[in-house]
VOVO-252872 format. One record per residue: x, z, y of N, C-alpha, C, O, CB in turn. Coordinates in steps of 0.02 Angstrom, whole numbers, padded with zeros to 5 digits, always signed. Last residue first. Glycine has a CB too. Layout:
REM residues N
XZYXZYXZYXZYXZY
...
This chain:
REM residues 142
+03515+07618+02492+03498+07677+02527+03519+07724+02463+03514+07785+02467+03414+07681+02560
+03550+07465+02528+03584+07507+02492+03568+07582+02518+03604+07607+02561+03656+07488+02495
+03453+07319+02531+03467+07383+02562+03501+07430+02504+03481+07432+02446+03398+07415+02593
+03494+07146+02524+03468+07210+02492+03484+07274+02527+03540+07275+02554+03494+07216+02423
+03441+06980+02550+03465+07040+02583+03447+07108+02544+03388+07123+02536+03436+07040+02653
+03484+06830+02490+03447+06877+02486+03478+06940+02515+03537+06952+02504+03429+06880+02425
+03546+06705+02618+03548+06738+02551+03512+06801+02551+03505+06829+02605+03616+06750+02528
+03422+06611+02710+03479+06653+02706+03492+06686+02637+03442+06693+02601+03473+06704+02757
+03375+06442+02669+03360+06512+02680+03427+06553+02680+03478+06532+02653+03310+06537+02625
+03322+06267+02718+03362+06324+02681+03344+06395+02699+03300+06406+02741+03437+06318+02695
+03271+06112+02735+03250+06181+02735+03300+06219+02694+03316+06199+02638+03179+06190+02708
+03286+05993+02858+03324+06018+02805+03300+06096+02797+03307+06136+02843+03404+06009+02820
+03254+05846+02935+03221+05907+02915+03265+05935+02856+03278+05898+02808+03142+05893+02894
+03298+05711+02941+03333+05761+02992+03310+05833+02961+03352+05878+02964+03305+05750+03081
+03324+05625+02788+03291+05654+02841+03326+05704+02876+03373+05735+02853+03234+05679+02820
+03338+05490+02684+03379+05528+02724+03334+05562+02782+03308+05524+02823+03435+05483+02751
+03267+05465+02522+03258+05452+02594+03300+05511+02634+03296+05571+02618+03175+05452+02614
+03370+05412+02392+03329+05453+02421+03322+05451+02481+03374+05433+02510+03337+05504+02409
+03462+05326+02336+03392+05293+02348+03339+05342+02368+03279+05329+02366+03367+05257+02284
+03593+05346+02325+03555+05359+02262+03481+05341+02275+03441+05340+02228+03563+05437+02239
+03638+05335+02454+03666+05281+02401+03623+05290+02337+03617+05242+02299+03751+05294+02381
+03493+05363+02563+03561+05376+02543+03576+05325+02486+03536+05280+02472+03570+05452+02519
+03398+05276+02685+03407+05302+02615+03480+05312+02597+03523+05272+02615+03375+05255+02563
+03291+05262+02822+03357+05265+02799+03353+05297+02731+03310+05340+02720+03402+05302+02849
+03147+05162+02801+03169+05232+02804+03240+05230+02780+03254+05201+02728+03124+05282+02760
+03073+05021+02875+03114+05050+02819+03155+05111+02837+03195+05109+02883+03160+04999+02793
+02915+05035+02946+02987+05022+02957+03022+05052+02892+03000+05102+02863+03015+05058+03029
+02780+05035+02996+02794+05016+02933+02872+04985+02929+02886+04927+02914+02737+04965+02910
+02768+05188+03098+02761+05112+03092+02783+05097+03022+02804+05144+02988+02806+05069+03147
+02702+05336+03133+02748+05309+03078+02732+05233+03070+02683+05217+03035+02737+05348+03006
+02743+05432+03273+02698+05393+03239+02740+05362+03179+02802+05362+03178+02666+05341+03288
+02763+05598+03332+02785+05543+03304+02732+05503+03271+02684+05530+03244+02836+05558+03262
+02795+05723+03455+02753+05698+03405+02783+05630+03387+02826+05606+03424+02680+05694+03429
+02870+05788+03549+02894+05797+03480+02856+05760+03423+02872+05760+03363+02892+05869+03465
+02844+05790+03690+02789+05812+03644+02818+05826+03571+02794+05871+03537+02731+05755+03640
+02961+05739+03753+02931+05813+03764+02881+05835+03712+02877+05894+03694+02894+05818+03835
+03076+05665+03629+03027+05667+03694+03006+05742+03700+03025+05790+03666+02954+05614+03687
+03066+05576+03480+03097+05611+03531+03057+05611+03588+03012+05570+03599+03159+05587+03545
+03016+05501+03368+03001+05582+03365+03040+05616+03422+03048+05677+03419+03026+05618+03290
+03031+05366+03357+03087+05409+03341+03072+05478+03329+03104+05512+03289+03132+05408+03390
+02900+05329+03406+02924+05311+03339+02973+05362+03317+02964+05398+03268+02956+05240+03337
+02911+05374+03543+02867+05398+03494+02875+05392+03419+02861+05436+03379+02813+05373+03508
+03020+05302+03587+03027+05369+03585+02979+05405+03539+02995+05452+03502+03021+05394+03650
+02965+05180+03572+03016+05184+03535+03026+05266+03528+03038+05292+03474+03075+05142+03566
+02859+05185+03673+02845+05177+03606+02900+05191+03552+02885+05211+03496+02824+05113+03600
+02939+05195+03780+02895+05253+03765+02874+05247+03696+02871+05298+03661+02834+05256+03811
+02999+05078+03789+03048+05142+03780+02995+05199+03753+03010+05241+03711+03091+05168+03862
+02893+04990+03810+02933+04986+03757+02977+05049+03732+02988+05066+03674+02973+04935+03773
+02846+05040+03936+02804+05037+03878+02840+05046+03815+02830+05091+03774+02769+04975+03875
+02951+05007+04022+02939+05076+04010+02893+05089+03956+02896+05143+03928+02915+05107+04068
+02945+04863+04012+03003+04903+03979+02985+04977+03966+03000+05007+03914+03069+04902+04024
+02824+04845+04062+02832+04822+03996+02892+04858+03964+02893+04878+03906+02841+04748+03994
+02863+04891+04202+02804+04920+04159+02812+04899+04075+02806+04943+04032+02726+04885+04191
+02957+04793+04224+02975+04864+04226+02918+04909+04193+02931+04959+04160+02987+04887+04303
+02890+04674+04237+02945+04683+04183+02955+04757+04170+02960+04780+04113+03017+04651+04207
+02823+04706+04356+02781+04692+04290+02836+04705+04228+02824+04741+04180+02748+04605+04288
+02919+04723+04453+02873+04771+04435+02835+04765+04379+02814+04815+04351+02834+04778+04480
+02990+04588+04443+03025+04656+04431+02973+04706+04407+02978+04731+04351+03061+04684+04498
+02958+04466+04482+02928+04487+04411+02953+04570+04397+02936+04604+04349+02961+04429+04343
+03027+04439+04599+02947+04432+04600+02915+04455+04535+02854+04464+04531+02924+04354+04611
+03153+04462+04587+03113+04515+04622+03039+04508+04607+02998+04554+04603+03124+04513+04699
+03276+04423+04497+03210+04393+04510+03160+04449+04529+03130+04478+04484+03183+04353+04445
+03414+04447+04460+03388+04474+04523+03320+04437+04550+03310+04425+04610+03445+04468+04576
+03467+04423+04336+03460+04363+04378+03423+04389+04444+03402+04345+04481+03417+04303+04339
+03482+04558+04284+03537+04519+04292+03540+04458+04347+03585+04444+04387+03547+04496+04229
+03345+04597+04277+03397+04637+04312+03457+04593+04335+03477+04591+04393+03423+04695+04263
+03290+04498+04192+03272+04496+04262+03319+04543+04307+03330+04529+04366+03197+04516+04270
+03361+04529+04078+03372+04468+04102+03355+04463+04174+03390+04433+04214+03337+04423+04064
+03309+04657+04048+03386+04651+04065+03396+04576+04095+03441+04567+04137+03436+04662+03991
+03178+04626+04028+03189+04675+04080+03270+04666+04099+03289+04670+04157+03167+04755+04053
+03196+04546+03920+03168+04509+03981+03185+04559+04042+03203+04537+04096+03081+04493+03974
+03225+04644+03827+03274+04585+03841+03256+04556+03905+03301+04540+03944+03272+04528+03785
+03105+04719+03818+03167+04751+03851+03226+04692+03867+03265+04697+03914+03200+04813+03796
+03025+04624+03769+03007+04655+03829+03068+04688+03865+03080+04685+03925+02953+04705+03816
+03083+04602+03637+03077+04547+03693+03057+04583+03761+03084+04557+03811+03018+04488+03672
+03063+04732+03583+03140+04706+03603+03134+04654+03648+03171+04652+03696+03185+04677+03541
+02922+04730+03579+02959+04777+03622+03027+04755+03629+03051+04760+03685+02958+04846+03596
+02907+04629+03476+02877+04618+03548+02917+04672+03594+02941+04652+03647+02786+04632+03550
+02980+04681+03364+02998+04616+03401+02976+04614+03468+03013+04599+03515+02970+04557+03370
+02907+04797+03340+02978+04797+03358+02999+04738+03395+03030+04740+03448+03021+04804+03298
+02793+04733+03294+02796+04777+03358+02856+04781+03384+02866+04771+03444+02776+04844+03348
+02830+04650+03191+02798+04620+03252+02801+04663+03311+02810+04641+03368+02727+04604+03239
+02965+04668+03097+02911+04701+03113+02888+04665+03185+02929+04654+03229+02928+04781+03116
+03008+04511+02999+03019+04554+03054+02957+04598+03073+02901+04573+03068+03040+04512+03111
+02977+04412+02920+02996+04475+02892+03000+04533+02938+02995+04592+02921+03058+04467+02862
+02957+04290+02976+02896+04333+02970+02908+04406+02939+02865+04450+02934+02843+04295+02925
+03123+04281+03039+03050+04252+03027+03001+04297+03023+02999+04343+03064+03043+04215+02966
+03227+04414+02972+03212+04351+03004+03148+04324+02996+03115+04341+02947+03254+04305+02984
+03312+04569+02979+03258+04534+02962+03257+04466+02995+03287+04461+03048+03202+04571+02977
+03412+04648+03035+03438+04587+03002+03380+04538+02973+03392+04483+02948+03487+04611+02944
+03339+04751+03095+03364+04702+03134+03406+04628+03104+03424+04577+03134+03408+04743+03175
+03303+04827+02981+03254+04805+03032+03286+04744+03069+03257+04690+03069+03236+04867+03084
+03420+04848+02911+03358+04805+02882+03317+04774+02928+03296+04715+02926+03311+04845+02843
+03490+04924+03000+03519+04860+02974+03467+04817+02941+03469+04755+02945+03576+04874+02922
+03411+05029+03032+03411+04974+03078+03444+04921+03055+03433+04867+03082+03437+04989+03137
+03317+05126+02943+03366+05080+02926+03375+05018+02975+03351+04963+02961+03349+05057+02861
+03271+05282+03040+03255+05213+03005+03319+05175+02994+03369+05187+03028+03204+05165+03050
+03322+05389+03113+03269+05395+03059+03263+05330+03014+03251+05334+02954+03198+05410+03094
+03416+05367+03201+03413+05426+03177+03368+05435+03107+03377+05475+03061+03391+05467+03232
+03389+05232+03257+03445+05250+03210+03437+05315+03168+03451+05316+03108+03508+05256+03249
+03302+05217+03355+03269+05210+03289+03320+05231+03239+03301+05248+03183+03244+05137+03275
+03373+05215+03481+03312+05262+03469+03299+05263+03395+03284+05318+03372+03243+05238+03508
+03477+05126+03452+03485+05193+03473+03434+05237+03468+03445+05296+03453+03502+05195+03533
+03403+05013+03436+03436+05038+03372+03457+05107+03388+03455+05148+03342+03499+04995+03347
+03360+04975+03562+03306+04998+03509+03329+05037+03456+03298+05083+03429+03273+04941+03476
+03482+04944+03620+03447+05003+03638+03388+05034+03594+03372+05093+03588+03422+04989+03700
+03521+04836+03538+03568+04899+03538+03518+04961+03560+03513+05014+03529+03638+04889+03596
+03424+04749+03582+03430+04776+03509+03464+04834+03503+03442+04881+03469+03463+04731+03464
+03449+04730+03712+03382+04761+03696+03392+04783+03622+03367+04837+03604+03317+04707+03705
+03577+04688+03708+03565+04751+03732+03497+04782+03711+03488+04841+03697+03572+04748+03804
+03552+04561+03644+03584+04607+03614+03584+04676+03646+03592+04723+03607+03643+04583+03606
+03473+04498+03754+03446+04506+03681+03493+04563+03643+03464+04609+03613+03450+04426+03638
+03572+04493+03855+03512+04538+03865+03474+04547+03796+03447+04601+03783+03461+04504+03920
+03668+04405+03789+03684+04475+03809+03623+04513+03821+03621+04569+03796+03727+04479+03871
+03592+04292+03780+03612+04319+03719+03629+04394+03726+03613+04437+03686+03670+04279+03692
+03574+04264+03921+03507+04272+03883+03534+04307+03815+03498+04351+03792+03463+04192+03869
+03709+04242+03958+03664+04303+03990+03603+04317+03943+03586+04375+03928+03633+04282+04069
+03737+04128+03883+03774+04192+03867+03739+04259+03892+03737+04312+03862+03844+04188+03901
+03649+04037+03932+03635+04060+03862+03676+04125+03847+03656+04168+03807+03652+04002+03809
+03611+04090+04107+03637+04040+04058+03634+04072+03989+03617+04131+03985+03712+04017+04075
+03489+04108+04219+03524+04136+04178+03553+04093+04123+03513+04058+04092+03489+04183+04157
+03400+04108+04337+03466+04073+04340+03508+04113+04290+03555+04148+04310+03501+04070+04417
+03218+04075+04311+03270+04119+04303+03342+04081+04306+03345+04026+04279+03259+04155+04237
+03135+03970+04303+03165+03999+04365+03215+04047+04362+03252+04059+04410+03119+04026+04402
+03116+03964+04168+03153+03908+04197+03179+03919+04269+03229+03891+04293+03108+03847+04197
+03027+04070+04151+03102+04068+04121+03138+04020+04152+03197+04033+04164+03107+04054+04047
+02918+04029+04210+02955+04076+04241+03032+04084+04214+03081+04099+04247+02918+04137+04235
+02877+03932+04126+02895+03905+04198+02937+03962+04237+02978+03951+04282+02822+03887+04243
+02854+04000+04007+02914+03944+04011+02923+03936+04077+02982+03933+04094+02901+03869+03979
+02812+04157+04026+02795+04100+04030+02854+04056+04041+02899+04072+04081+02748+04097+04073
+02861+04289+03911+02869+04263+03978+02848+04187+03976+02866+04154+03928+02944+04273+04004
+02851+04300+03773+02839+04355+03812+02847+04348+03882+02841+04398+03916+02877+04404+03792
+02877+04174+03724+02815+04210+03699+02800+04270+03742+02743+04290+03747+02822+04232+03625
+03004+04152+03768+02945+04124+03792+02884+04142+03775+02837+04127+03810+02946+04070+03782
+03096+04210+03673+03071+04248+03741+03018+04207+03783+02992+04235+03831+03135+04263+03792
+03123+04113+03580+03054+04163+03568+03048+04208+03627+02998+04243+03633+03059+04215+03497
+03231+04054+03610+03162+04026+03626+03098+04066+03620+03043+04056+03645+03152+03972+03586
+03331+04137+03573+03317+04130+03639+03244+04104+03650+03205+04128+03691+03368+04086+03668
+03278+04256+03439+03301+04191+03460+03288+04170+03536+03234+04187+03561+03269+04143+03415
+03311+04410+03379+03271+04364+03429+03306+04307+03442+03366+04311+03456+03255+04394+03496
+03409+04432+03281+03341+04462+03273+03289+04418+03318+03235+04397+03297+03343+04543+03297
+03508+04297+03230+03491+04352+03275+03428+04378+03270+03386+04338+03252+03499+04335+03338
C-alpha cells in the first residue's frame, strides 16, 4: 500500500494513535479513502497509478504527507476523537488546498508543478487537457 499503518505515526503522536479506538480494518479504510480522494484530484493530469504504486523512497514526499493528513482526518472522523478534531481539520483542509493547486482546479485556476509523473498515451506523448484547434477557413462570396 502507498501508506503503511505504522507510517501514520509520523503524522500523529504514537500516544494519540493509541488513544484512537480504530482497528486495522478502519485504519486501512482511512488510508484507502485518502488515496482515493487524492487520486480524484490528480487523475486528470497525473499518472496516479505510478504515483500511488510507488514504495519506499520512490514516493513523492509531499503527496505522502498530505495523504497521511487526510487519512488521519478520516480516522478521527470514524473514532469520534473530538480532542484533535480542529487540528486534523486544518491539516485536511491544507492537503485539499494543495491538491487543488496541483490539479489546477479552484477559483484561481493557477497551478503548481510538483515532480509527479504526467499521464502519457501509449506512444509516450503527454496527455493534456489543453487542446488547440480552429474553425475551418471562412470565405466570403461577394
